[in-house]
KOLTI-785820 format. One record per residue (C-alpha): residue number from 1; residue in one letter; chain; x, y, z. Coordinates in Angstrom, 2 decimals, decimal comma, always signed. Layout:
// KOLTI-785820
<pt resi="NUM" resn="A" chain="A" c1="X" c2="Y" c3="Z"/>
...
// end
This chain:
// KOLTI-785820
<pt resi="1" resn="M" chain="A" c1="-0,96" c2="+20,08" c3="+23,55"/>
<pt resi="2" resn="P" chain="A" c1="+1,02" c2="+20,34" c3="+20,29"/>
<pt resi="3" resn="R" chain="A" c1="+4,33" c2="+19,26" c3="+22,14"/>
<pt resi="4" resn="R" chain="A" c1="+2,82" c2="+16,25" c3="+23,43"/>
<pt resi="5" resn="L" chain="A" c1="+1,04" c2="+15,43" c3="+20,28"/>
<pt resi="6" resn="L" chain="A" c1="+4,15" c2="+15,43" c3="+18,38"/>
<pt resi="7" resn="L" chain="A" c1="+5,87" c2="+13,46" c3="+21,06"/>
<pt resi="8" resn="R" chain="A" c1="+3,12" c2="+10,78" c3="+20,63"/>
<pt resi="9" resn="T" chain="A" c1="+3,35" c2="+10,88" c3="+16,90"/>
<pt resi="10" resn="G" chain="A" c1="+6,97" c2="+10,60" c3="+16,76"/>
<pt resi="11" resn="A" chain="A" c1="+7,05" c2="+7,84" c3="+18,92"/>
<pt resi="12" resn="G" chain="A" c1="+4,67" c2="+6,07" c3="+16,49"/>
<pt resi="13" resn="T" chain="A" c1="+6,64" c2="+6,97" c3="+13,54"/>
<pt resi="14" resn="A" chain="A" c1="+9,54" c2="+5,42" c3="+15,10"/>
<pt resi="15" resn="A" chain="A" c1="+7,85" c2="+2,13" c3="+15,86"/>
<pt resi="16" resn="A" chain="A" c1="+6,39" c2="+2,27" c3="+12,16"/>
<pt resi="17" resn="L" chain="A" c1="+9,76" c2="+3,00" c3="+10,89"/>
<pt resi="18" resn="L" chain="A" c1="+11,37" c2="+0,15" c3="+12,66"/>
<pt resi="19" resn="L" chain="A" c1="+8,46" c2="-2,34" c3="+11,50"/>
<pt resi="20" resn="A" chain="A" c1="+9,42" c2="-1,53" c3="+7,81"/>
<pt resi="21" resn="R" chain="A" c1="+13,04" c2="-1,66" c3="+8,43"/>
<pt resi="22" resn="A" chain="A" c1="+12,28" c2="-5,30" c3="+9,82"/>
<pt resi="23" resn="A" chain="A" c1="+9,58" c2="-6,12" c3="+6,30"/>
<pt resi="24" resn="A" chain="A" c1="+12,72" c2="-4,62" c3="+4,11"/>
<pt resi="25" resn="A" chain="A" c1="+14,68" c2="-7,71" c3="+5,11"/>
<pt resi="26" resn="H" chain="A" c1="+12,44" c2="-9,91" c3="+2,94"/>
<pt resi="27" resn="T" chain="A" c1="+12,70" c2="-7,60" c3="+0,02"/>
<pt resi="28" resn="S" chain="A" c1="+15,37" c2="-7,47" c3="-2,81"/>
<pt resi="29" resn="E" chain="A" c1="+18,02" c2="-4,90" c3="-1,43"/>
<pt resi="30" resn="G" chain="A" c1="+18,99" c2="-4,15" c3="-4,79"/>
<pt resi="31" resn="M" chain="A" c1="+15,40" c2="-3,72" c3="-6,23"/>
<pt resi="32" resn="A" chain="A" c1="+13,61" c2="-0,03" c3="-7,01"/>
<pt resi="33" resn="G" chain="A" c1="+10,26" c2="-0,61" c3="-7,85"/>
<pt resi="34" resn="G" chain="A" c1="+8,36" c2="+2,35" c3="-6,68"/>
<pt resi="35" resn="L" chain="A" c1="+6,57" c2="+4,20" c3="-3,64"/>
<pt resi="36" resn="A" chain="A" c1="+6,92" c2="+1,34" c3="-1,34"/>
<pt resi="37" resn="S" chain="A" c1="+10,71" c2="+0,66" c3="-2,31"/>
<pt resi="38" resn="G" chain="A" c1="+11,65" c2="+4,43" c3="-2,25"/>
<pt resi="39" resn="F" chain="A" c1="+10,16" c2="+4,46" c3="+1,19"/>
<pt resi="40" resn="L" chain="A" c1="+11,94" c2="+1,51" c3="+2,29"/>
<pt resi="41" resn="H" chain="A" c1="+15,45" c2="+2,53" c3="+0,76"/>
<pt resi="42" resn="P" chain="A" c1="+16,27" c2="+5,37" c3="+3,58"/>
<pt resi="43" resn="I" chain="A" c1="+15,59" c2="+2,69" c3="+6,64"/>
<pt resi="44" resn="Q" chain="A" c1="+17,62" c2="-0,08" c3="+4,84"/>
<pt resi="45" resn="G" chain="A" c1="+20,82" c2="+1,96" c3="+5,87"/>
<pt resi="46" resn="L" chain="A" c1="+21,74" c2="+2,48" c3="+9,56"/>
<pt resi="47" resn="D" chain="A" c1="+24,21" c2="+5,38" c3="+8,40"/>
<pt resi="48" resn="H" chain="A" c1="+21,21" c2="+7,06" c3="+6,54"/>
<pt resi="49" resn="V" chain="A" c1="+19,00" c2="+6,57" c3="+9,44"/>
<pt resi="50" resn="I" chain="A" c1="+20,88" c2="+8,17" c3="+12,02"/>
<pt resi="51" resn="A" chain="A" c1="+21,89" c2="+11,18" c3="+10,30"/>
<pt resi="52" resn="M" chain="A" c1="+18,16" c2="+12,03" c3="+9,19"/>
<pt resi="53" resn="V" chain="A" c1="+17,30" c2="+11,40" c3="+12,63"/>
<pt resi="54" resn="A" chain="A" c1="+20,02" c2="+13,69" c3="+13,71"/>
<pt resi="55" resn="V" chain="A" c1="+18,55" c2="+16,53" c3="+11,58"/>
<pt resi="56" resn="G" chain="A" c1="+15,45" c2="+16,16" c3="+13,40"/>
<pt resi="57" resn="L" chain="A" c1="+17,08" c2="+16,02" c3="+16,74"/>
<pt resi="58" resn="W" chain="A" c1="+18,97" c2="+19,16" c3="+16,14"/>
<pt resi="59" resn="G" chain="A" c1="+15,75" c2="+21,22" c3="+14,60"/>
<pt resi="60" resn="G" chain="A" c1="+14,04" c2="+20,20" c3="+17,91"/>
<pt resi="61" resn="Q" chain="A" c1="+17,00" c2="+20,93" c3="+20,38"/>
<pt resi="62" resn="L" chain="A" c1="+17,26" c2="+24,24" c3="+18,54"/>
<pt resi="63" resn="G" chain="A" c1="+13,61" c2="+25,32" c3="+18,55"/>
<pt resi="64" resn="R" chain="A" c1="+11,81" c2="+27,48" c3="+16,29"/>
<pt resi="65" resn="P" chain="A" c1="+12,13" c2="+28,40" c3="+13,32"/>
<pt resi="66" resn="A" chain="A" c1="+15,34" c2="+25,63" c3="+13,09"/>
<pt resi="67" resn="L" chain="A" c1="+12,71" c2="+23,30" c3="+14,17"/>
<pt resi="68" resn="W" chain="A" c1="+10,92" c2="+23,28" c3="+11,04"/>
<pt resi="69" resn="L" chain="A" c1="+13,58" c2="+24,85" c3="+8,56"/>
<pt resi="70" resn="L" chain="A" c1="+16,19" c2="+22,18" c3="+9,08"/>
<pt resi="71" resn="P" chain="A" c1="+13,76" c2="+19,15" c3="+8,78"/>
<pt resi="72" resn="V" chain="A" c1="+11,95" c2="+20,72" c3="+5,41"/>
<pt resi="73" resn="A" chain="A" c1="+15,58" c2="+22,22" c3="+3,97"/>
<pt resi="74" resn="F" chain="A" c1="+16,89" c2="+18,42" c3="+4,07"/>
<pt resi="75" resn="P" chain="A" c1="+14,39" c2="+16,83" c3="+1,83"/>
<pt resi="76" resn="M" chain="A" c1="+14,14" c2="+19,71" c3="-0,67"/>
<pt resi="77" resn="V" chain="A" c1="+17,85" c2="+19,44" c3="-1,03"/>
<pt resi="78" resn="M" chain="A" c1="+18,12" c2="+15,56" c3="-0,91"/>
<pt resi="79" resn="A" chain="A" c1="+15,75" c2="+15,61" c3="-4,05"/>
<pt resi="80" resn="L" chain="A" c1="+18,39" c2="+17,91" c3="-5,95"/>
<pt resi="81" resn="G" chain="A" c1="+21,07" c2="+15,58" c3="-4,98"/>
<pt resi="82" resn="G" chain="A" c1="+18,91" c2="+12,54" c3="-5,80"/>
<pt resi="83" resn="A" chain="A" c1="+18,43" c2="+13,94" c3="-9,41"/>
<pt resi="84" resn="A" chain="A" c1="+21,83" c2="+14,59" c3="-9,87"/>
<pt resi="85" resn="G" chain="A" c1="+22,41" c2="+10,90" c3="-9,04"/>
<pt resi="86" resn="A" chain="A" c1="+19,71" c2="+9,42" c3="-11,22"/>
<pt resi="87" resn="R" chain="A" c1="+21,56" c2="+11,75" c3="-14,14"/>
<pt resi="88" resn="G" chain="A" c1="+24,64" c2="+10,11" c3="-13,41"/>
<pt resi="89" resn="L" chain="A" c1="+26,60" c2="+13,18" c3="-12,47"/>
<pt resi="90" resn="P" chain="A" c1="+29,46" c2="+12,12" c3="-10,44"/>
<pt resi="91" resn="L" chain="A" c1="+29,91" c2="+13,13" c3="-6,68"/>
<pt resi="92" resn="P" chain="A" c1="+33,17" c2="+12,20" c3="-5,37"/>
<pt resi="93" resn="G" chain="A" c1="+33,01" c2="+10,41" c3="-1,45"/>
<pt resi="94" resn="V" chain="A" c1="+29,35" c2="+9,89" c3="-1,20"/>
<pt resi="95" resn="E" chain="A" c1="+29,64" c2="+7,35" c3="+1,69"/>
<pt resi="96" resn="I" chain="A" c1="+32,16" c2="+9,61" c3="+3,31"/>
<pt resi="97" resn="G" chain="A" c1="+30,03" c2="+12,12" c3="+2,83"/>
<pt resi="98" resn="I" chain="A" c1="+27,30" c2="+10,33" c3="+4,59"/>
<pt resi="99" resn="A" chain="A" c1="+29,32" c2="+8,73" c3="+7,49"/>
<pt resi="100" resn="M" chain="A" c1="+30,73" c2="+12,65" c3="+8,11"/>
<pt resi="101" resn="S" chain="A" c1="+27,07" c2="+13,82" c3="+8,19"/>
<pt resi="102" resn="G" chain="A" c1="+26,38" c2="+11,31" c3="+11,28"/>
<pt resi="103" resn="I" chain="A" c1="+29,63" c2="+12,58" c3="+13,11"/>
<pt resi="104" resn="V" chain="A" c1="+28,99" c2="+16,05" c3="+12,67"/>
<pt resi="105" resn="L" chain="A" c1="+25,42" c2="+16,50" c3="+12,95"/>
<pt resi="106" resn="G" chain="A" c1="+25,84" c2="+14,15" c3="+16,15"/>
<pt resi="107" resn="V" chain="A" c1="+28,50" c2="+16,51" c3="+17,52"/>
<pt resi="108" resn="M" chain="A" c1="+26,25" c2="+19,51" c3="+17,05"/>
<pt resi="109" resn="V" chain="A" c1="+23,27" c2="+17,86" c3="+19,03"/>
<pt resi="110" resn="A" chain="A" c1="+25,77" c2="+16,25" c3="+21,76"/>
<pt resi="111" resn="G" chain="A" c1="+27,56" c2="+19,68" c3="+22,28"/>
<pt resi="112" resn="A" chain="A" c1="+24,26" c2="+21,71" c3="+22,08"/>
<pt resi="113" resn="L" chain="A" c1="+25,64" c2="+23,98" c3="+19,69"/>
<pt resi="114" resn="R" chain="A" c1="+23,82" c2="+26,61" c3="+18,07"/>
<pt resi="115" resn="P" chain="A" c1="+25,22" c2="+28,39" c3="+15,24"/>
<pt resi="116" resn="A" chain="A" c1="+23,54" c2="+30,89" c3="+13,33"/>
<pt resi="117" resn="L" chain="A" c1="+20,31" c2="+29,81" c3="+11,35"/>
<pt resi="118" resn="P" chain="A" c1="+22,15" c2="+30,02" c3="+7,71"/>
<pt resi="119" resn="V" chain="A" c1="+25,40" c2="+28,17" c3="+8,98"/>
<pt resi="120" resn="A" chain="A" c1="+22,96" c2="+25,59" c3="+10,28"/>
<pt resi="121" resn="L" chain="A" c1="+21,00" c2="+25,40" c3="+6,97"/>
<pt resi="122" resn="A" chain="A" c1="+24,24" c2="+24,84" c3="+5,21"/>
<pt resi="123" resn="L" chain="A" c1="+25,38" c2="+22,05" c3="+6,87"/>
<pt resi="124" resn="V" chain="A" c1="+21,96" c2="+20,32" c3="+6,50"/>
<pt resi="125" resn="G" chain="A" c1="+22,05" c2="+21,07" c3="+2,92"/>
<pt resi="126" resn="I" chain="A" c1="+25,43" c2="+20,14" c3="+2,53"/>
<pt resi="127" resn="F" chain="A" c1="+24,82" c2="+16,60" c3="+3,63"/>
<pt resi="128" resn="A" chain="A" c1="+21,64" c2="+16,31" c3="+2,06"/>
<pt resi="129" resn="V" chain="A" c1="+23,31" c2="+16,38" c3="-1,09"/>
<pt resi="130" resn="F" chain="A" c1="+25,37" c2="+13,01" c3="-0,43"/>
<pt resi="131" resn="H" chain="A" c1="+22,25" c2="+11,28" c3="+0,77"/>
<pt resi="132" resn="G" chain="A" c1="+20,14" c2="+12,29" c3="-2,04"/>
<pt resi="133" resn="H" chain="A" c1="+22,60" c2="+11,25" c3="-4,44"/>
<pt resi="134" resn="A" chain="A" c1="+23,29" c2="+7,73" c3="-2,91"/>
<pt resi="135" resn="H" chain="A" c1="+19,27" c2="+7,41" c3="-3,30"/>
<pt resi="136" resn="G" chain="A" c1="+19,29" c2="+8,86" c3="-6,85"/>
<pt resi="137" resn="T" chain="A" c1="+21,62" c2="+6,36" c3="-8,43"/>
<pt resi="138" resn="E" chain="A" c1="+18,53" c2="+4,05" c3="-7,60"/>
<pt resi="139" resn="L" chain="A" c1="+16,27" c2="+5,99" c3="-9,75"/>
<pt resi="140" resn="P" chain="A" c1="+17,16" c2="+4,56" c3="-13,26"/>
<pt resi="141" resn="G" chain="A" c1="+16,23" c2="+1,14" c3="-12,37"/>
<pt resi="142" resn="A" chain="A" c1="+13,10" c2="+2,22" c3="-11,08"/>
<pt resi="143" resn="A" chain="A" c1="+9,79" c2="+1,02" c3="-11,92"/>
<pt resi="144" resn="N" chain="A" c1="+8,26" c2="+4,50" c3="-11,10"/>
<pt resi="145" resn="P" chain="A" c1="+11,10" c2="+6,83" c3="-10,68"/>
<pt resi="146" resn="L" chain="A" c1="+8,74" c2="+9,64" c3="-9,67"/>
<pt resi="147" resn="A" chain="A" c1="+6,95" c2="+7,40" c3="-6,96"/>
<pt resi="148" resn="Y" chain="A" c1="+10,56" c2="+5,98" c3="-5,80"/>
<pt resi="149" resn="G" chain="A" c1="+11,49" c2="+9,75" c3="-5,36"/>
<pt resi="150" resn="V" chain="A" c1="+8,52" c2="+10,78" c3="-3,49"/>
<pt resi="151" resn="G" chain="A" c1="+8,71" c2="+7,63" c3="-1,31"/>
<pt resi="152" resn="F" chain="A" c1="+12,14" c2="+8,38" c3="-0,24"/>
<pt resi="153" resn="V" chain="A" c1="+11,52" c2="+12,03" c3="+0,41"/>
<pt resi="154" resn="A" chain="A" c1="+8,62" c2="+11,00" c3="+2,64"/>
<pt resi="155" resn="S" chain="A" c1="+10,49" c2="+8,22" c3="+4,35"/>
<pt resi="156" resn="T" chain="A" c1="+13,00" c2="+10,98" c3="+5,42"/>
<pt resi="157" resn="G" chain="A" c1="+10,58" c2="+13,59" c3="+6,28"/>
<pt resi="158" resn="L" chain="A" c1="+9,23" c2="+10,95" c3="+8,71"/>
<pt resi="159" resn="L" chain="A" c1="+12,75" c2="+10,34" c3="+10,01"/>
<pt resi="160" resn="H" chain="A" c1="+13,08" c2="+13,80" c3="+10,85"/>
<pt resi="161" resn="L" chain="A" c1="+9,66" c2="+13,77" c3="+12,84"/>
<pt resi="162" resn="A" chain="A" c1="+10,93" c2="+10,95" c3="+15,16"/>
<pt resi="163" resn="G" chain="A" c1="+14,25" c2="+12,90" c3="+15,72"/>
<pt resi="164" resn="I" chain="A" c1="+11,98" c2="+16,11" c3="+16,56"/>
<pt resi="165" resn="A" chain="A" c1="+9,63" c2="+14,28" c3="+18,86"/>
<pt resi="166" resn="V" chain="A" c1="+13,02" c2="+13,38" c3="+20,66"/>
<pt resi="167" resn="G" chain="A" c1="+14,82" c2="+16,94" c3="+20,49"/>
<pt resi="168" resn="L" chain="A" c1="+11,57" c2="+18,34" c3="+22,10"/>
<pt resi="169" resn="L" chain="A" c1="+12,38" c2="+16,45" c3="+25,40"/>
<pt resi="170" resn="V" chain="A" c1="+14,84" c2="+19,36" c3="+26,21"/>
<pt resi="171" resn="H" chain="A" c1="+11,93" c2="+21,83" c3="+26,27"/>
<pt resi="172" resn="V" chain="A" c1="+9,51" c2="+19,37" c3="+28,28"/>
<pt resi="173" resn="R" chain="A" c1="+11,34" c2="+17,38" c3="+30,63"/>
<pt resi="174" resn="P" chain="A" c1="+14,01" c2="+18,36" c3="+32,91"/>
<pt resi="175" resn="A" chain="A" c1="+16,37" c2="+15,50" c3="+31,93"/>
<pt resi="176" resn="G" chain="A" c1="+15,87" c2="+16,12" c3="+28,50"/>
<pt resi="177" resn="P" chain="A" c1="+18,74" c2="+18,20" c3="+27,50"/>
<pt resi="178" resn="W" chain="A" c1="+20,80" c2="+15,15" c3="+28,82"/>
<pt resi="179" resn="V" chain="A" c1="+18,84" c2="+12,56" c3="+27,14"/>
<pt resi="180" resn="V" chain="A" c1="+19,16" c2="+14,42" c3="+23,40"/>
<pt resi="181" resn="R" chain="A" c1="+22,66" c2="+15,22" c3="+23,97"/>
<pt resi="182" resn="G" chain="A" c1="+23,20" c2="+11,46" c3="+24,73"/>
<pt resi="183" resn="C" chain="A" c1="+21,46" c2="+10,45" c3="+21,52"/>
<pt resi="184" resn="G" chain="A" c1="+23,84" c2="+13,01" c3="+19,46"/>
<pt resi="185" resn="A" chain="A" c1="+26,76" c2="+11,17" c3="+21,30"/>
<pt resi="186" resn="A" chain="A" c1="+25,78" c2="+7,84" c3="+20,35"/>
<pt resi="187" resn="I" chain="A" c1="+24,71" c2="+8,96" c3="+16,75"/>
<pt resi="188" resn="A" chain="A" c1="+28,44" c2="+10,80" c3="+16,33"/>
<pt resi="189" resn="A" chain="A" c1="+30,00" c2="+7,36" c3="+17,68"/>
<pt resi="190" resn="G" chain="A" c1="+27,95" c2="+5,58" c3="+14,85"/>
<pt resi="191" resn="G" chain="A" c1="+29,11" c2="+8,02" c3="+12,28"/>
<pt resi="192" resn="V" chain="A" c1="+32,68" c2="+7,38" c3="+13,29"/>
<pt resi="193" resn="L" chain="A" c1="+32,16" c2="+3,68" c3="+12,94"/>
<pt resi="194" resn="F" chain="A" c1="+30,53" c2="+4,04" c3="+9,46"/>
<pt resi="195" resn="L" chain="A" c1="+33,75" c2="+6,19" c3="+8,57"/>
<pt resi="196" resn="L" chain="A" c1="+35,87" c2="+3,79" c3="+9,56"/>
<pt resi="197" resn="R" chain="A" c1="+33,92" c2="+1,08" c3="+7,82"/>
<pt resi="198" resn="Q" chain="A" c1="+34,75" c2="+3,07" c3="+4,64"/>
<pt resi="199" resn="V" chain="A" c1="+38,20" c2="+3,76" c3="+5,18"/>
<pt resi="200" resn="V" chain="A" c1="+39,13" c2="+0,32" c3="+6,05"/>
<pt resi="201" resn="G" chain="A" c1="+36,74" c2="-1,04" c3="+3,23"/>
<pt resi="202" resn="A" chain="A" c1="+38,75" c2="+1,65" c3="+0,53"/>
// end
């Protein structure tokens, strides 16, 4: 069945991303080479990871058409933010925006909030700009900027897929809604910690 297949695929994706994250510990964090380093960049920062998983969680929780529209919209808008970052266009408060994405998206999932689809897409799009800009600032130093960009967009898509797989639990398991909402609460709490780190470190 499609949902079972998606759940299994998401579980496999999550495991692969965790292994890739562990492998990233053996690479130079500031180096941007090509496809591999672009793929690893989003999963080297937990603040990025939780927000991207949250997009998938929220999409899975909301169901169609948000199930696919949110995870498609995020990488598309993120690519635009990445282009802006690569060109050196300033965007104030990037790290705070990234932390806020975890808080807001986590609250949406934890509260099982269901705004109108355009509102959900706008929220996801706004936060995608901050995440993309952060990734895009690495592009000018990349050995292969195009491959690097493809890598971080692909990695983001896989993180969304992992979130979708968990988010779909709301439709297939009695305890699913509470599991998903608990994940949302944990993501929001993580976002608060990242925000405090930015404020205290400022």
